[in-house]
C-alpha positions as CSV (number, residue, x, y, z in Angstrom):
1,M,-39.0,6.0,-3.5
2,T,-35.4,4.8,-3.4
3,T,-34.4,1.4,-4.6
4,H,-31.6,-0.8,-4.3
5,K,-30.2,-3.6,-6.8
6,D,-27.7,-6.2,-5.9
7,Y,-24.7,-6.6,-8.3
8,P,-22.4,-9.1,-9.0
9,C,-18.4,-8.5,-8.8
10,D,-17.9,-5.5,-11.0
11,I,-14.5,-6.9,-12.0
12,C,-15.4,-10.5,-13.4
13,G,-18.9,-10.6,-13.1
14,S,-18.7,-13.5,-10.0
15,E,-21.9,-14.1,-8.0
16,D,-19.7,-15.5,-5.6
17,A,-19.8,-12.4,-3.3
18,R,-18.1,-13.2,0.5
19,P,-19.0,-10.9,3.3
20,I,-16.5,-9.5,5.2
21,E,-18.0,-9.8,8.5
22,V,-16.0,-7.6,10.7
23,T,-16.3,-4.9,8.6
24,A,-20.3,-4.9,9.8
25,Q,-19.7,-3.4,13.0
26,Y,-17.9,-0.3,11.6
27,L,-21.0,0.3,9.1
28,G,-24.0,0.2,10.9
29,G,-24.5,-3.8,10.8
30,T,-23.9,-4.2,6.8
31,P,-20.9,-5.7,5.7
32,L,-18.5,-4.8,2.8
33,H,-18.5,-8.2,0.5
34,T,-15.5,-9.3,-1.5
35,C,-15.6,-11.3,-5.0
36,G,-15.0,-15.2,-4.1
37,N,-13.2,-15.3,-7.6
38,C,-10.8,-12.1,-8.1
39,G,-10.8,-10.6,-4.6
40,F,-12.4,-7.1,-5.2
41,V,-13.9,-5.3,-2.2
42,F,-17.2,-4.0,-3.2
43,V,-20.5,-2.7,-1.8
44,K,-23.0,-5.4,-2.9
45,S,-26.6,-3.6,-2.9
46,R,-26.5,0.0,-4.2
47,R,-28.8,2.9,-5.2
48,S,-28.9,4.4,-8.8
49,A,-25.9,6.3,-10.3
50,E,-28.1,9.6,-10.0
51,D,-28.9,9.0,-6.3
52,I,-25.3,8.7,-5.5
53,A,-24.4,11.7,-7.7
54,K,-27.0,13.5,-5.9
55,D,-25.8,12.5,-2.6
56,W,-22.2,13.6,-3.7
57,S,-23.7,17.2,-5.1
58,D,-26.5,18.1,-2.1
59,D,-24.8,16.8,0.8
60,L,-20.9,15.9,1.0
61,F,-19.5,18.9,-1.0
62,G,-19.6,22.1,0.7
63,D,-20.4,21.9,4.8
64,H,-18.7,18.2,4.5
65,Y,-16.0,18.1,2.2
66,T,-13.6,20.2,-0.1
67,A,-10.7,19.5,-1.6
68,R,-9.1,23.0,-0.8
69,I,-7.1,21.6,2.1
70,P,-3.4,21.3,2.3
71,Y,-4.1,17.2,2.1
72,M,-5.8,17.3,-0.9
73,K,-3.9,19.8,-2.6
74,S,-0.4,18.0,-1.9
75,R,-2.3,15.1,-3.7
76,H,-3.2,16.7,-6.7
77,F,0.3,18.1,-7.2
78,F,1.8,14.7,-6.3
79,L,-0.7,13.4,-9.5
80,S,0.2,16.3,-11.9
81,E,3.9,15.6,-11.4
82,N,3.3,11.9,-12.1
83,L,1.0,12.6,-14.7
84,D,3.4,15.1,-16.6
85,I,6.3,12.6,-16.5
86,Q,4.6,9.8,-18.3
87,V,2.5,11.9,-20.6
88,P,3.9,15.5,-20.7
89,L,0.9,17.8,-20.4
90,A,1.6,20.7,-22.5
91,G,-0.8,21.2,-25.1
92,K,-2.9,18.5,-23.9
93,K,-6.8,18.1,-23.9
94,V,-7.4,17.0,-20.5
95,C,-10.9,16.1,-19.1
96,D,-11.3,15.4,-15.4
97,I,-14.5,13.1,-14.6
98,G,-15.7,14.0,-11.1
99,A,-14.0,17.5,-11.3
100,G,-15.2,18.8,-7.8
101,E,-14.5,22.3,-7.5
102,G,-11.5,22.0,-10.4
103,Q,-8.5,22.5,-7.9
104,F,-6.4,19.8,-9.7
105,L,-7.6,21.5,-13.3
106,E,-6.6,24.6,-12.2
107,I,-3.0,23.1,-11.3
108,I,-2.7,21.5,-14.5
109,R,-3.8,24.2,-16.4
110,D,-1.2,26.7,-15.3
111,A,2.4,26.8,-16.1
112,P,4.4,24.6,-15.7
113,Y,2.0,22.3,-16.8
114,N,0.1,24.2,-19.4
115,A,-2.6,21.7,-20.2
116,D,-6.0,22.5,-22.2
117,V,-8.6,21.2,-19.6
118,F,-12.4,20.3,-19.0
119,G,-14.3,19.3,-15.9
120,I,-17.4,17.1,-15.7
121,E,-18.9,17.8,-12.4
122,P,-22.6,16.4,-11.2
123,S,-22.6,19.7,-8.4
124,K,-23.9,22.5,-10.0
125,T,-22.1,24.7,-7.4
126,N,-19.2,23.1,-8.4
127,C,-19.5,24.0,-11.8
128,Q,-20.1,27.3,-10.9
129,I,-16.9,27.7,-8.9
130,M,-15.3,26.2,-11.9
131,S,-17.1,28.7,-14.1
132,R,-16.0,31.5,-12.1
133,N,-12.0,30.1,-12.6
134,A,-12.1,30.1,-16.1
135,I,-12.7,25.9,-16.3
136,P,-15.0,25.0,-19.2
137,N,-17.0,22.3,-17.7
138,F,-20.3,20.0,-18.0
139,A,-22.6,20.0,-14.9
140,G,-24.0,16.7,-14.6
141,T,-22.8,12.9,-14.6
142,I,-20.1,10.9,-17.1
143,E,-23.2,9.2,-18.5
144,D,-25.4,12.2,-19.0
145,Y,-22.4,14.0,-20.5
146,I,-21.9,10.7,-22.9
147,A,-25.8,11.4,-23.7
148,S,-25.4,15.3,-24.4
149,E,-24.9,16.5,-28.1
150,Q,-21.5,18.6,-26.6
151,F,-20.0,14.9,-26.4
152,Q,-20.2,14.5,-29.9
153,N,-17.8,17.1,-30.6
154,E,-15.1,16.6,-27.9
155,S,-12.3,13.9,-27.6
156,F,-9.2,14.1,-25.0
157,D,-5.4,13.5,-25.2
158,V,-5.9,12.7,-21.3
159,V,-9.1,11.5,-18.9
160,T,-8.4,11.8,-15.2
161,V,-10.6,9.9,-12.5
162,M,-9.2,10.9,-9.1
163,W,-11.4,9.4,-6.0
164,T,-14.3,9.4,-8.3
165,L,-14.5,5.5,-9.3
166,E,-14.9,4.7,-6.0
167,N,-17.9,6.5,-5.7
168,C,-20.1,5.6,-8.4
169,E,-22.5,2.9,-9.5
170,D,-20.8,0.9,-12.1
171,P,-17.3,1.3,-12.5
172,K,-16.7,-0.3,-15.7
173,R,-19.6,1.9,-17.0
174,M,-17.5,4.9,-15.9
175,L,-14.4,3.7,-17.6
176,K,-15.7,2.6,-20.9
177,A,-17.1,6.2,-20.9
178,A,-13.7,7.7,-20.4
179,Y,-12.8,5.1,-23.4
180,D,-14.9,6.8,-25.4
181,L,-13.6,9.9,-24.4
182,L,-10.0,9.6,-25.3
183,K,-8.5,9.8,-28.8
184,P,-7.0,6.5,-29.9
185,G,-3.8,6.1,-28.0
186,G,-4.6,8.1,-25.3
187,H,-4.1,8.0,-21.3
188,I,-6.3,7.7,-18.6
189,L,-4.9,8.6,-15.2
190,L,-6.7,6.4,-11.9
191,S,-6.0,7.2,-8.1
192,T,-7.8,6.1,-5.3
193,S,-6.0,5.9,-1.8
194,S,-4.1,2.8,-1.1
195,R,-5.6,0.4,1.7
196,I,-6.0,-2.9,0.6
197,L,-3.5,-5.5,1.1
198,V,-0.6,-2.8,2.3
199,P,0.6,-2.1,5.7
200,F,-2.1,-0.4,7.8
201,K,-2.4,3.2,7.1
202,K,-5.1,4.4,9.8
203,P,-7.7,2.8,11.9
204,L,-10.4,1.1,10.6
205,H,-12.7,3.4,12.1
206,Y,-11.2,6.4,10.2
207,Y,-11.8,4.5,6.8
208,L,-15.1,2.7,7.3
209,G,-18.1,4.4,9.3
210,T,-21.5,5.5,9.0
211,S,-21.5,9.3,8.4
212,V,-22.4,8.8,4.8
213,A,-24.6,6.1,2.8
214,L,-22.7,3.1,2.4
215,D,-23.1,3.1,-1.4
216,T,-21.7,6.9,-1.4
217,H,-18.4,4.7,-1.9
218,C,-19.2,1.0,-3.5
219,F,-15.7,0.1,-4.0
220,R,-12.1,-0.1,-2.3
221,F,-9.6,-1.0,-4.8
222,S,-6.2,-2.7,-4.2
223,A,-3.4,-2.4,-7.0
224,N,-4.4,-5.7,-9.0
225,A,-8.4,-4.7,-8.8
226,Q,-7.2,-1.3,-10.2
227,H,-5.3,-2.8,-12.9
228,S,-7.5,-5.5,-13.9
229,I,-10.9,-3.2,-14.0
230,L,-8.6,-1.0,-16.0
231,A,-7.8,-4.0,-18.3
232,K,-11.7,-4.8,-18.6
233,C,-12.2,-1.5,-20.2
234,G,-9.4,-1.5,-22.6
235,F,-6.7,-0.2,-20.8
236,Q,-2.8,-0.8,-20.7
237,T,-1.1,0.4,-17.2
238,I,2.0,1.8,-18.0
239,F,2.6,3.4,-14.5
240,E,2.2,2.3,-10.8
241,N,3.6,4.8,-8.1
242,R,5.1,3.0,-4.9
243,F,1.6,2.3,-3.3
244,I,2.7,-0.1,-0.9
245,D,3.8,2.9,1.8
246,H,2.3,5.8,-0.1
247,D,-1.4,7.1,0.8
248,T,-2.5,7.2,-2.7
249,L,-2.5,4.5,-5.5
250,C,-1.9,6.1,-9.0
251,S,-2.5,4.3,-12.3
252,I,-1.7,5.7,-15.7
253,A,-2.7,3.3,-18.7
254,R,-2.8,3.5,-22.0
255,K,-6.3,3.3,-24.4
256,E,-5.7,0.1,-26.5
257,P,-7.5,-0.8,-29.6
258,E,-10.9,-2.3,-28.9
259,G,-11.1,-5.9,-28.8
260,R,-7.3,-6.2,-27.3
261,E,-7.2,-9.0,-24.7
262,I,-4.9,-7.4,-21.2
263,P,-4.4,-9.8,-18.9
264,L,-5.9,-9.4,-15.4
265,K,-4.3,-9.8,-11.8
266,R,-6.4,-11.2,-8.9
267,D,-6.3,-10.9,-5.1
268,N,-7.1,-14.0,-3.2
269,A,-10.6,-13.6,-1.3
270,D,-9.0,-15.3,2.0
271,D,-6.3,-13.1,2.2
272,V,-8.8,-10.0,1.8
273,I,-10.8,-11.2,4.5
274,N,-8.0,-11.9,6.8
275,F,-6.5,-8.5,5.8
276,F,-9.3,-6.9,7.5
277,E,-9.6,-9.2,10.3
278,R,-5.8,-8.2,11.3
279,W,-6.7,-4.5,10.3
280,H,-9.9,-4.8,13.3
281,Q,-7.3,-6.5,15.4
282,D,-4.4,-3.9,15.0
283,T,-7.2,-0.7,15.8
284,Q,-8.3,-2.5,18.3
285,Q,-5.4,-2.5,20.2
286,F,-4.0,0.8,19.2
287,Y,-7.0,2.6,19.2
288,K,-9.0,2.0,22.7
289,D,-12.0,4.2,21.4
290,A,-12.7,2.5,18.4
């Protein structure tokens, strides 16, 4: 039997979860919440990491989703270039958490990047695709990999988490696992879509919907939230793209020694709620079918 658990804010731990009421009409009656302390946007009630991963593996890939489309391929090239500028990839060992079909790893494995690549992916079908394309991989969640014997003999220069952190049950657990995967001074690339507290880039009914379970997309990151969750897990951000007018929000951060305190950045919860209300109004004005 599937069970759900209510969570506090995944960044600061506050129990002050404020409903963003306007989002409920796009999500089958259940609103997103924002943290009253730091403004993080999240799904309060969630299933287990295994149940969420199963949805992505069994239902969303294949008939519903593939990264092998121009839109996603262009994103992967954009991230490859930014990563290579900040952390030259030639000869680096790179692990992609939530590697999908391995398209990003194919790009950085080949010239001009020439990285040594590895993918962690819960979908066995996707892992078979990676294996056919000569990409070493592990079939399972990052939690499975950390618990495996294979993990004991691996460390990486770079870990990438692309449009994956928002789809897990516990983002800090995933980032702490990424921290453990990295060599001292290694780097993480974290990317998602730039949607929160920026100019509206799409109508709200294209961003929120009921086509999949709500907790398959648990978190909605602003730039401040992405910086802060990285900081909470021991990473100092060294690069952010110009996310305000770009579809992608990309951060590259350095692994710091354990115990080093990194300042957080907060959003205002009232500003977040107002942002979604204005987004709803904009959608109603310009998209009459919403």
